[in-house]
A tleap script that builds the chain and sets N, CA, C and O, in Angstrom:
source leaprc.protein.ff14SB
mol = sequence {
  NMET ASP TYR SER GLY GLN ASN VAL GLN ARG
  LEU THR THR ASP GLY THR THR MET ARG ARG
  GLY PHE LEU ALA SER HIE PRO ASP HIE ASP
  ARG LEU ALA TRP GLN ARG ILE GLY GLY ALA
  GLY GLU ILE TYR LEU THR ASP GLY ALA THR
  THR ARG GLN ILE ALA VAL GLY GLU ARG PRO
  SER PHE THR SER ASP GLY ASN TRP VAL CYS
  TYR THR LYS ARG VAL THR ASP ALA ASN GLY
  VAL THR GLY GLU LEU HIE VAL ALA ASP THR
  ARG GLY GLY ARG ASP ARG LEU ILE PRO GLY
  GLY ALA ALA TYR THR PHE ASP THR GLN ALA
  SER TRP SER CTRP
}
set mol.1.N position { -91.269 57.179 -11.587 }
set mol.1.CA position { -90.493 56.001 -11.780 }
set mol.1.C position { -91.048 54.935 -10.833 }
set mol.1.O position { -91.403 55.228 -9.691 }
set mol.2.N position { -91.114 53.717 -11.316 }
set mol.2.CA position { -91.578 52.640 -10.450 }
set mol.2.C position { -90.402 52.050 -9.668 }
set mol.2.O position { -89.261 52.487 -9.819 }
set mol.3.N position { -90.700 51.049 -8.827 }
set mol.3.CA position { -89.660 50.474 -7.963 }
set mol.3.C position { -88.492 49.876 -8.734 }
set mol.3.O position { -87.382 49.808 -8.207 }
set mol.4.N position { -88.717 49.445 -9.961 }
set mol.4.CA position { -87.642 48.848 -10.753 }
set mol.4.C position { -86.747 49.901 -11.403 }
set mol.4.O position { -85.718 49.572 -11.992 }
set mol.5.N position { -87.150 51.180 -11.289 }
set mol.5.CA position { -86.394 52.249 -11.939 }
set mol.5.C position { -86.856 52.507 -13.354 }
set mol.5.O position { -86.248 53.303 -14.069 }
set mol.6.N position { -87.916 51.851 -13.766 }
set mol.6.CA position { -88.467 52.004 -15.107 }
set mol.6.C position { -89.657 52.979 -15.076 }
set mol.6.O position { -90.039 53.471 -14.014 }
set mol.7.N position { -90.221 53.243 -16.232 }
set mol.7.CA position { -91.419 54.077 -16.369 }
set mol.7.C position { -91.240 55.467 -15.773 }
set mol.7.O position { -92.088 55.943 -15.019 }
set mol.8.N position { -90.135 56.111 -16.115 }
set mol.8.CA position { -89.875 57.464 -15.648 }
set mol.8.C position { -90.855 58.404 -16.335 }
set mol.8.O position { -91.055 58.321 -17.546 }
set mol.9.N position { -91.469 59.302 -15.560 }
set mol.9.CA position { -92.420 60.261 -16.108 }
set mol.9.C position { -92.049 61.658 -15.655 }
set mol.9.O position { -91.633 61.861 -14.514 }
set mol.10.N position { -92.200 62.618 -16.551 }
set mol.10.CA position { -91.974 64.022 -16.219 }
set mol.10.C position { -93.206 64.551 -15.506 }
set mol.10.O position { -94.327 64.310 -15.953 }
set mol.11.N position { -93.017 65.270 -14.402 }
set mol.11.CA position { -94.142 65.803 -13.651 }
set mol.11.C position { -94.695 67.087 -14.248 }
set mol.11.O position { -95.877 67.385 -14.077 }
set mol.12.N position { -93.862 67.851 -14.945 }
set mol.12.CA position { -94.321 69.111 -15.517 }
set mol.12.C position { -94.319 69.012 -17.029 }
set mol.12.O position { -93.484 68.329 -17.623 }
set mol.13.N position { -95.256 69.696 -17.637 }
set mol.13.CA position { -95.339 69.678 -19.103 }
set mol.13.C position { -95.211 71.072 -19.693 }
set mol.13.O position { -95.215 71.228 -20.914 }
set mol.14.N position { -95.097 72.090 -18.842 }
set mol.14.CA position { -95.065 73.469 -19.342 }
set mol.14.C position { -93.668 74.085 -19.283 }
set mol.14.O position { -93.531 75.307 -19.347 }
set mol.15.N position { -92.647 73.267 -19.163 }
set mol.15.CA position { -91.282 73.767 -19.140 }
set mol.15.C position { -90.806 74.191 -17.760 }
set mol.15.O position { -89.642 74.555 -17.599 }
set mol.16.N position { -91.681 74.153 -16.759 }
set mol.16.CA position { -91.268 74.507 -15.403 }
set mol.16.C position { -90.710 73.281 -14.714 }
set mol.16.O position { -90.829 72.163 -15.216 }
set mol.17.N position { -90.116 73.492 -13.592 }
set mol.17.CA position { -89.584 72.381 -12.816 }
set mol.17.C position { -90.119 72.454 -11.399 }
set mol.17.O position { -90.608 73.494 -10.959 }
set mol.18.N position { -90.022 71.350 -10.697 }
set mol.18.CA position { -90.444 71.376 -9.304 }
set mol.18.C position { -89.272 71.793 -8.442 }
set mol.18.O position { -88.117 71.697 -8.858 }
set mol.19.N position { -89.564 72.245 -7.265 }
set mol.19.CA position { -88.545 72.686 -6.334 }
set mol.19.C position { -87.895 71.470 -5.686 }
set mol.19.O position { -88.580 70.634 -5.097 }
set mol.20.N position { -86.589 71.376 -5.793 }
set mol.20.CA position { -85.867 70.242 -5.218 }
set mol.20.C position { -86.104 70.190 -3.711 }
set mol.20.O position { -85.992 71.205 -3.025 }
set mol.21.N position { -86.421 69.039 -3.216 }
set mol.21.CA position { -86.658 68.890 -1.793 }
set mol.21.C position { -88.107 69.079 -1.396 }
set mol.21.O position { -88.472 68.810 -0.252 }
set mol.22.N position { -88.941 69.535 -2.317 }
set mol.22.CA position { -90.350 69.754 -1.999 }
set mol.22.C position { -91.215 68.777 -2.773 }
set mol.22.O position { -92.137 69.158 -3.493 }
set mol.23.N position { -90.889 67.515 -2.600 }
set mol.23.CA position { -91.609 66.413 -3.222 }
set mol.23.C position { -91.971 65.439 -2.110 }
set mol.23.O position { -91.114 65.033 -1.325 }
set mol.24.N position { -93.251 65.066 -2.047 }
set mol.24.CA position { -93.696 64.155 -0.989 }
set mol.24.C position { -94.365 62.947 -1.619 }
set mol.24.O position { -95.125 63.082 -2.579 }
set mol.25.N position { -94.088 61.776 -1.086 }
set mol.25.CA position { -94.681 60.537 -1.571 }
set mol.25.C position { -95.846 60.146 -0.666 }
set mol.25.O position { -95.741 60.201 0.559 }
set mol.26.N position { -96.959 59.750 -1.288 }
set mol.26.CA position { -98.134 59.270 -0.564 }
set mol.26.C position { -97.742 58.016 0.223 }
set mol.26.O position { -96.886 57.259 -0.236 }
set mol.27.N position { -98.349 57.772 1.406 }
set mol.27.CA position { -98.005 56.575 2.184 }
set mol.27.C position { -98.159 55.255 1.408 }
set mol.27.O position { -97.448 54.291 1.691 }
set mol.28.N position { -99.073 55.207 0.443 }
set mol.28.CA position { -99.234 54.006 -0.385 }
set mol.28.C position { -98.315 54.012 -1.600 }
set mol.28.O position { -98.326 53.070 -2.392 }
set mol.29.N position { -97.516 55.073 -1.750 }
set mol.29.CA position { -96.557 55.233 -2.852 }
set mol.29.C position { -97.218 55.235 -4.227 }
set mol.29.O position { -96.589 54.858 -5.216 }
set mol.30.N position { -98.481 55.656 -4.297 }
set mol.30.CA position { -99.158 55.702 -5.585 }
set mol.30.C position { -99.414 57.129 -6.070 }
set mol.30.O position { -99.954 57.317 -7.161 }
set mol.31.N position { -99.039 58.127 -5.285 }
set mol.31.CA position { -99.221 59.531 -5.653 }
set mol.31.C position { -98.059 60.358 -5.116 }
set mol.31.O position { -97.383 59.969 -4.164 }
set mol.32.N position { -97.846 61.495 -5.743 }
set mol.32.CA position { -96.834 62.448 -5.305 }
set mol.32.C position { -97.468 63.819 -5.156 }
set mol.32.O position { -98.342 64.191 -5.939 }
set mol.33.N position { -97.038 64.562 -4.166 }
set mol.33.CA position { -97.371 65.980 -4.039 }
set mol.33.C position { -96.062 66.737 -4.232 }
set mol.33.O position { -95.023 66.334 -3.709 }
set mol.34.N position { -96.114 67.838 -4.986 }
set mol.34.CA position { -94.885 68.580 -5.246 }
set mol.34.C position { -95.177 70.054 -5.436 }
set mol.34.O position { -96.284 70.444 -5.810 }
set mol.35.N position { -94.161 70.869 -5.172 }
set mol.35.CA position { -94.259 72.319 -5.306 }
set mol.35.C position { -93.514 72.764 -6.544 }
set mol.35.O position { -92.369 72.370 -6.766 }
set mol.36.N position { -94.163 73.582 -7.347 }
set mol.36.CA position { -93.552 74.097 -8.572 }
set mol.36.C position { -92.683 75.312 -8.289 }
set mol.36.O position { -93.027 76.151 -7.457 }
set mol.37.N position { -91.564 75.400 -8.980 }
set mol.37.CA position { -90.713 76.589 -8.899 }
set mol.37.C position { -91.370 77.686 -9.718 }
set mol.37.O position { -91.910 77.435 -10.795 }
set mol.38.N position { -91.320 78.890 -9.202 }
set mol.38.CA position { -91.892 80.021 -9.917 }
set mol.38.C position { -93.387 80.132 -9.663 }
set mol.38.O position { -93.963 79.348 -8.908 }
set mol.39.N position { -93.997 81.099 -10.293 }
set mol.39.CA position { -95.420 81.301 -10.091 }
set mol.39.C position { -95.699 81.666 -8.643 }
set mol.39.O position { -94.914 82.366 -8.003 }
set mol.40.N position { -96.819 81.187 -8.137 }
set mol.40.CA position { -97.246 81.518 -6.778 }
set mol.40.C position { -96.906 80.412 -5.783 }
set mol.40.O position { -97.363 80.464 -4.641 }
set mol.41.N position { -96.122 79.418 -6.181 }
set mol.41.CA position { -95.807 78.307 -5.294 }
set mol.41.C position { -96.905 77.262 -5.308 }
set mol.41.O position { -97.289 76.733 -4.264 }
set mol.42.N position { -97.401 76.973 -6.482 }
set mol.42.CA position { -98.481 76.009 -6.607 }
set mol.42.C position { -98.043 74.625 -6.140 }
set mol.42.O position { -96.916 74.199 -6.390 }
set mol.43.N position { -98.961 73.925 -5.452 }
set mol.43.CA position { -98.711 72.554 -5.031 }
set mol.43.C position { -99.621 71.657 -5.849 }
set mol.43.O position { -100.825 71.895 -5.948 }
set mol.44.N position { -99.030 70.623 -6.433 }
set mol.44.CA position { -99.749 69.713 -7.318 }
set mol.44.C position { -99.788 68.313 -6.718 }
set mol.44.O position { -98.940 67.943 -5.906 }
set mol.45.N position { -100.780 67.554 -7.132 }
set mol.45.CA position { -100.924 66.146 -6.768 }
set mol.45.C position { -100.979 65.366 -8.072 }
set mol.45.O position { -101.735 65.723 -8.976 }
set mol.46.N position { -100.188 64.307 -8.180 }
set mol.46.CA position { -100.189 63.494 -9.390 }
set mol.46.C position { -100.189 62.018 -9.042 }
set mol.46.O position { -99.606 61.595 -8.043 }
set mol.47.N position { -100.854 61.245 -9.886 }
set mol.47.CA position { -100.816 59.786 -9.752 }
set mol.47.C position { -100.091 59.164 -10.939 }
set mol.47.O position { -100.129 57.948 -11.126 }
set mol.48.N position { -99.435 59.990 -11.734 }
set mol.48.CA position { -98.723 59.525 -12.918 }
set mol.48.C position { -99.543 59.670 -14.179 }
set mol.48.O position { -98.985 59.878 -15.257 }
set mol.49.N position { -100.869 59.563 -14.068 }
set mol.49.CA position { -101.750 59.713 -15.219 }
set mol.49.C position { -102.354 61.111 -15.259 }
set mol.49.O position { -102.495 61.695 -16.334 }
set mol.50.N position { -102.711 61.650 -14.100 }
set mol.50.CA position { -103.308 62.984 -14.030 }
set mol.50.C position { -102.571 63.808 -12.988 }
set mol.50.O position { -102.056 63.283 -12.001 }
set mol.51.N position { -102.534 65.100 -13.231 }
set mol.51.CA position { -101.922 66.048 -12.312 }
set mol.51.C position { -102.886 67.201 -12.129 }
set mol.51.O position { -103.425 67.727 -13.102 }
set mol.52.N position { -103.108 67.598 -10.870 }
set mol.52.CA position { -103.987 68.742 -10.618 }
set mol.52.C position { -103.430 69.577 -9.477 }
set mol.52.O position { -102.802 69.062 -8.553 }
set mol.53.N position { -103.676 70.886 -9.565 }
set mol.53.CA position { -103.253 71.781 -8.501 }
set mol.53.C position { -104.209 71.617 -7.331 }
set mol.53.O position { -105.426 71.609 -7.512 }
set mol.54.N position { -103.650 71.484 -6.117 }
set mol.54.CA position { -104.499 71.322 -4.937 }
set mol.54.C position { -104.363 72.479 -3.952 }
set mol.54.O position { -105.200 72.631 -3.063 }
set mol.55.N position { -103.314 73.301 -4.098 }
set mol.55.CA position { -103.111 74.387 -3.142 }
set mol.55.C position { -102.046 75.349 -3.661 }
set mol.55.O position { -101.381 75.088 -4.664 }
set mol.56.N position { -101.905 76.454 -2.959 }
set mol.56.CA position { -100.797 77.386 -3.169 }
set mol.56.C position { -100.094 77.514 -1.829 }
set mol.56.O position { -100.697 77.941 -0.844 }
set mol.57.N position { -98.836 77.150 -1.791 }
set mol.57.CA position { -98.084 77.179 -0.550 }
set mol.57.C position { -96.702 76.600 -0.748 }
set mol.57.O position { -96.155 76.617 -1.851 }
set mol.58.N position { -96.142 76.086 0.342 }
set mol.58.CA position { -94.777 75.557 0.305 }
set mol.58.C position { -94.658 74.303 1.155 }
set mol.58.O position { -95.467 74.072 2.053 }
set mol.59.N position { -93.656 73.503 0.869 }
set mol.59.CA position { -93.254 72.333 1.655 }
set mol.59.C position { -94.370 71.305 1.863 }
set mol.59.O position { -94.751 71.035 3.001 }
set mol.60.N position { -94.894 70.733 0.783 }
set mol.60.CA position { -95.972 69.749 0.944 }
set mol.60.C position { -95.502 68.460 1.612 }
set mol.60.O position { -94.359 68.034 1.446 }
set mol.61.N position { -96.405 67.857 2.364 }
set mol.61.CA position { -96.144 66.589 3.036 }
set mol.61.C position { -97.480 65.896 3.277 }
set mol.61.O position { -98.448 66.543 3.678 }
set mol.62.N position { -97.544 64.598 3.039 }
set mol.62.CA position { -98.787 63.854 3.263 }
set mol.62.C position { -98.993 63.556 4.743 }
set mol.62.O position { -98.029 63.360 5.483 }
set mol.63.N position { -100.273 63.524 5.177 }
set mol.63.CA position { -100.586 63.013 6.503 }
set mol.63.C position { -100.398 61.501 6.472 }
set mol.63.O position { -100.342 60.908 5.394 }
set mol.64.N position { -100.302 60.876 7.630 }
set mol.64.CA position { -100.028 59.438 7.678 }
set mol.64.C position { -101.127 58.592 7.042 }
set mol.64.O position { -100.849 57.495 6.558 }
set mol.65.N position { -102.378 59.081 7.034 }
set mol.65.CA position { -103.455 58.323 6.386 }
set mol.65.C position { -103.543 58.613 4.890 }
set mol.65.O position { -104.287 57.942 4.174 }
set mol.66.N position { -102.786 59.614 4.406 }
set mol.66.CA position { -102.751 59.939 2.991 }
set mol.66.C position { -103.928 60.732 2.480 }
set mol.66.O position { -104.013 60.992 1.280 }
set mol.67.N position { -104.846 61.128 3.355 }
set mol.67.CA position { -106.043 61.855 2.921 }
set mol.67.C position { -105.824 63.356 2.783 }
set mol.67.O position { -106.636 64.043 2.164 }
set mol.68.N position { -104.751 63.868 3.344 }
set mol.68.CA position { -104.473 65.302 3.338 }
set mol.68.C position { -103.024 65.561 2.964 }
set mol.68.O position { -102.146 64.737 3.218 }
set mol.69.N position { -102.786 66.724 2.354 }
set mol.69.CA position { -101.434 67.221 2.131 }
set mol.69.C position { -101.278 68.443 3.022 }
set mol.69.O position { -102.012 69.421 2.878 }
set mol.70.N position { -100.322 68.389 3.941 }
set mol.70.CA position { -100.005 69.529 4.810 }
set mol.70.C position { -99.025 70.420 4.054 }
set mol.70.O position { -98.206 69.928 3.278 }
set mol.71.N position { -99.106 71.724 4.280 }
set mol.71.CA position { -98.170 72.659 3.664 }
set mol.71.C position { -98.211 73.966 4.434 }
set mol.71.O position { -99.095 74.175 5.265 }
set mol.72.N position { -97.262 74.842 4.161 }
set mol.72.CA position { -97.246 76.152 4.806 }
set mol.72.C position { -97.597 77.228 3.796 }
set mol.72.O position { -97.351 77.090 2.598 }
set mol.73.N position { -98.180 78.307 4.310 }
set mol.73.CA position { -98.438 79.518 3.532 }
set mol.73.C position { -97.697 80.654 4.211 }
set mol.73.O position { -97.775 80.821 5.429 }
set mol.74.N position { -96.971 81.439 3.411 }
set mol.74.CA position { -96.245 82.591 3.968 }
set mol.74.C position { -97.228 83.691 4.353 }
set mol.74.O position { -98.148 84.023 3.605 }
set mol.75.N position { -97.005 84.242 5.539 }
set mol.75.CA position { -97.819 85.343 6.054 }
set mol.75.C position { -96.871 86.411 6.573 }
set mol.75.O position { -95.951 86.114 7.335 }
set mol.76.N position { -97.095 87.655 6.162 }
set mol.76.CA position { -96.281 88.760 6.646 }
set mol.76.C position { -97.114 89.565 7.640 }
set mol.76.O position { -98.222 90.002 7.328 }
set mol.77.N position { -96.569 89.754 8.836 }
set mol.77.CA position { -97.244 90.566 9.843 }
set mol.77.C position { -96.207 91.403 10.578 }
set mol.77.O position { -95.061 91.490 10.138 }
set mol.78.N position { -96.589 92.013 11.685 }
set mol.78.CA position { -95.674 92.878 12.436 }
set mol.78.C position { -94.453 92.128 12.956 }
set mol.78.O position { -93.418 92.740 13.224 }
set mol.79.N position { -94.562 90.810 13.102 }
set mol.79.CA position { -93.452 90.003 13.598 }
set mol.79.C position { -92.522 89.502 12.500 }
set mol.79.O position { -91.543 88.810 12.783 }
set mol.80.N position { -92.813 89.837 11.275 }
set mol.80.CA position { -91.994 89.385 10.154 }
set mol.80.C position { -92.754 88.409 9.283 }
set mol.80.O position { -93.982 88.460 9.205 }
set mol.81.N position { -92.034 87.530 8.634 }
set mol.81.CA position { -92.631 86.552 7.734 }
set mol.81.C position { -92.667 85.205 8.436 }
set mol.81.O position { -91.636 84.708 8.889 }
set mol.82.N position { -93.843 84.619 8.525 }
set mol.82.CA position { -93.994 83.299 9.118 }
set mol.82.C position { -94.817 82.439 8.173 }
set mol.82.O position { -95.319 82.923 7.158 }
set mol.83.N position { -94.950 81.185 8.504 }
set mol.83.CA position { -95.747 80.289 7.685 }
set mol.83.C position { -96.838 79.636 8.500 }
set mol.83.O position { -96.569 79.013 9.527 }
set mol.84.N position { -98.077 79.778 8.042 }
set mol.84.CA position { -99.197 79.103 8.694 }
set mol.84.C position { -99.294 77.682 8.169 }
set mol.84.O position { -98.976 77.423 7.009 }
set mol.85.N position { -99.729 76.764 9.015 }
set mol.85.CA position { -99.907 75.381 8.609 }
set mol.85.C position { -101.315 75.194 8.038 }
set mol.85.O position { -102.306 75.556 8.673 }
set mol.86.N position { -101.390 74.630 6.841 }
set mol.86.CA position { -102.654 74.361 6.161 }
set mol.86.C position { -102.685 72.893 5.738 }
set mol.86.O position { -101.650 72.227 5.692 }
set mol.87.N position { -103.880 72.402 5.431 }
set mol.87.CA position { -104.038 71.076 4.836 }
set mol.87.C position { -104.986 71.176 3.655 }
set mol.87.O position { -105.932 71.964 3.666 }
set mol.88.N position { -104.722 70.366 2.631 }
set mol.88.CA position { -105.590 70.258 1.455 }
set mol.88.C position { -106.059 68.817 1.351 }
set mol.88.O position { -105.269 67.886 1.508 }
set mol.89.N position { -107.335 68.637 1.089 }
set mol.89.CA position { -107.928 67.309 0.948 }
set mol.89.C position { -107.468 66.708 -0.380 }
set mol.89.O position { -107.655 67.326 -1.428 }
set mol.90.N position { -106.871 65.522 -0.354 }
set mol.90.CA position { -106.383 64.895 -1.585 }
set mol.90.C position { -107.529 64.422 -2.479 }
set mol.90.O position { -107.320 64.140 -3.659 }
set mol.91.N position { -108.729 64.335 -1.926 }
set mol.91.CA position { -109.893 63.888 -2.699 }
set mol.91.C position { -110.656 65.046 -3.303 }
set mol.91.O position { -111.671 64.839 -3.968 }
set mol.92.N position { -110.184 66.266 -3.082 }
set mol.92.CA position { -110.862 67.461 -3.574 }
set mol.92.C position { -111.383 68.268 -2.406 }
set mol.92.O position { -111.272 67.847 -1.255 }
set mol.93.N position { -111.940 69.404 -2.689 }
set mol.93.CA position { -112.447 70.246 -1.616 }
set mol.93.C position { -111.486 71.369 -1.290 }
set mol.93.O position { -110.422 71.502 -1.895 }
set mol.94.N position { -111.882 72.165 -0.329 }
set mol.94.CA position { -111.119 73.351 0.030 }
set mol.94.C position { -110.003 73.031 1.017 }
set mol.94.O position { -110.070 72.064 1.775 }
set mol.95.N position { -108.974 73.875 0.981 }
set mol.95.CA position { -107.913 73.718 1.976 }
set mol.95.C position { -108.359 74.355 3.286 }
set mol.95.O position { -109.295 75.154 3.316 }
set mol.96.N position { -107.675 73.990 4.369 }
set mol.96.CA position { -108.026 74.511 5.692 }
set mol.96.C position { -106.790 74.954 6.439 }
set mol.96.O position { -105.729 74.336 6.349 }
set mol.97.N position { -106.948 76.042 7.181 }
set mol.97.CA position { -105.916 76.494 8.108 }
set mol.97.C position { -106.030 75.655 9.372 }
set mol.97.O position { -107.135 75.398 9.849 }
set mol.98.N position { -104.903 75.229 9.913 }
set mol.98.CA position { -104.892 74.508 11.180 }
set mol.98.C position { -104.670 75.550 12.276 }
set mol.98.O position { -103.538 75.987 12.485 }
set mol.99.N position { -105.733 75.956 12.979 }
set mol.99.CA position { -105.576 76.981 14.022 }
set mol.99.C position { -104.631 76.505 15.114 }
set mol.99.O position { -104.745 75.386 15.615 }
set mol.100.N position { -103.713 77.360 15.466 }
set mol.100.CA position { -102.758 77.007 16.510 }
set mol.100.C position { -101.754 75.969 16.072 }
set mol.100.O position { -101.025 75.415 16.895 }
set mol.101.N position { -101.712 75.695 14.754 }
set mol.101.CA position { -100.777 74.700 14.241 }
set mol.101.C position { -99.357 75.228 14.258 }
set mol.101.O position { -99.106 76.368 14.649 }
set mol.102.N position { -98.458 74.406 13.841 }
set mol.102.CA position { -97.051 74.797 13.792 }
set mol.102.C position { -96.881 75.970 12.842 }
set mol.102.O position { -97.610 76.092 11.858 }
set mol.103.N position { -95.942 76.810 13.129 }
set mol.103.CA position { -95.635 77.947 12.262 }
set mol.103.C position { -94.176 77.863 11.844 }
set mol.103.O position { -93.308 77.536 12.653 }
set mol.104.N position { -93.914 78.156 10.600 }
set mol.104.CA position { -92.545 78.122 10.079 }
set mol.104.C position { -92.038 79.546 9.998 }
set mol.104.O position { -92.734 80.415 9.471 }
set mol.105.N position { -90.861 79.805 10.499 }
set mol.105.CA position { -90.260 81.124 10.435 }
set mol.105.C position { -89.257 81.144 9.296 }
set mol.105.O position { -88.321 80.344 9.268 }
set mol.106.N position { -89.453 82.062 8.357 }
set mol.106.CA position { -88.568 82.168 7.204 }
set mol.106.C position { -87.412 83.092 7.549 }
set mol.106.O position { -87.470 84.298 7.308 }
set mol.107.N position { -86.366 82.515 8.115 }
set mol.107.CA position { -85.180 83.270 8.466 }
set mol.107.C position { -83.955 82.410 8.145 }
set mol.107.O position { -84.077 81.343 7.544 }
set mol.108.N position { -82.803 82.872 8.542 }
set mol.108.CA position { -81.588 82.115 8.231 }
set mol.108.C position { -81.519 80.816 9.009 }
set mol.108.O position { -80.766 79.917 8.634 }
set mol.109.N position { -82.288 80.694 10.090 }
set mol.109.CA position { -82.295 79.484 10.890 }
set mol.109.C position { -83.301 78.458 10.382 }
set mol.109.O position { -83.198 77.278 10.719 }
set mol.110.N position { -84.275 78.888 9.573 }
set mol.110.CA position { -85.315 78.004 9.045 }
set mol.110.C position { -85.903 77.145 10.152 }
set mol.110.O position { -85.713 75.929 10.169 }
set mol.111.N position { -86.614 77.774 11.071 }
set mol.111.CA position { -87.080 77.056 12.250 }
set mol.111.C position { -88.596 76.913 12.302 }
set mol.111.O position { -89.337 77.764 11.810 }
set mol.112.N position { -89.036 75.817 12.909 }
set mol.112.CA position { -90.451 75.562 13.191 }
set mol.112.C position { -90.727 75.919 14.631 }
set mol.112.O position { -89.852 75.773 15.485 }
set mol.113.N position { -91.935 76.388 14.917 }
set mol.113.CA position { -92.323 76.612 16.303 }
set mol.113.C position { -93.758 76.171 16.496 }
set mol.113.O position { -94.546 76.172 15.551 }
set mol.114.N position { -94.103 75.789 17.729 }
set mol.114.CA position { -95.466 75.351 18.051 }
set mol.114.C position { -96.064 76.292 19.054 }
set mol.114.O position { -97.209 76.108 19.466 }
savepdb mol mol.pdb
quit
């Protein structure tokens, strides 16, 4: 939808929906990153005309320069389930793990730690 509330577009075409609350707007407001419900937690990038998968993870968010989408990936280890911080290049290319980045703990408290 544009600023006037017109030109509403559906983000999914395969009958799936995006996860409420997991939608991020690009700093220039010309693109959206969103997480699909179901499947493997695919994260998509759309400009309204094209949509492409850029990563598999959760909780997408754009960096302030808009060149990367940050997200978490669930990891299960001896300490339980945590989330590693990753980034995906919005221009294409491979995603990267941020070593020593913030980790999300999937518990009833839903907490971040550094």
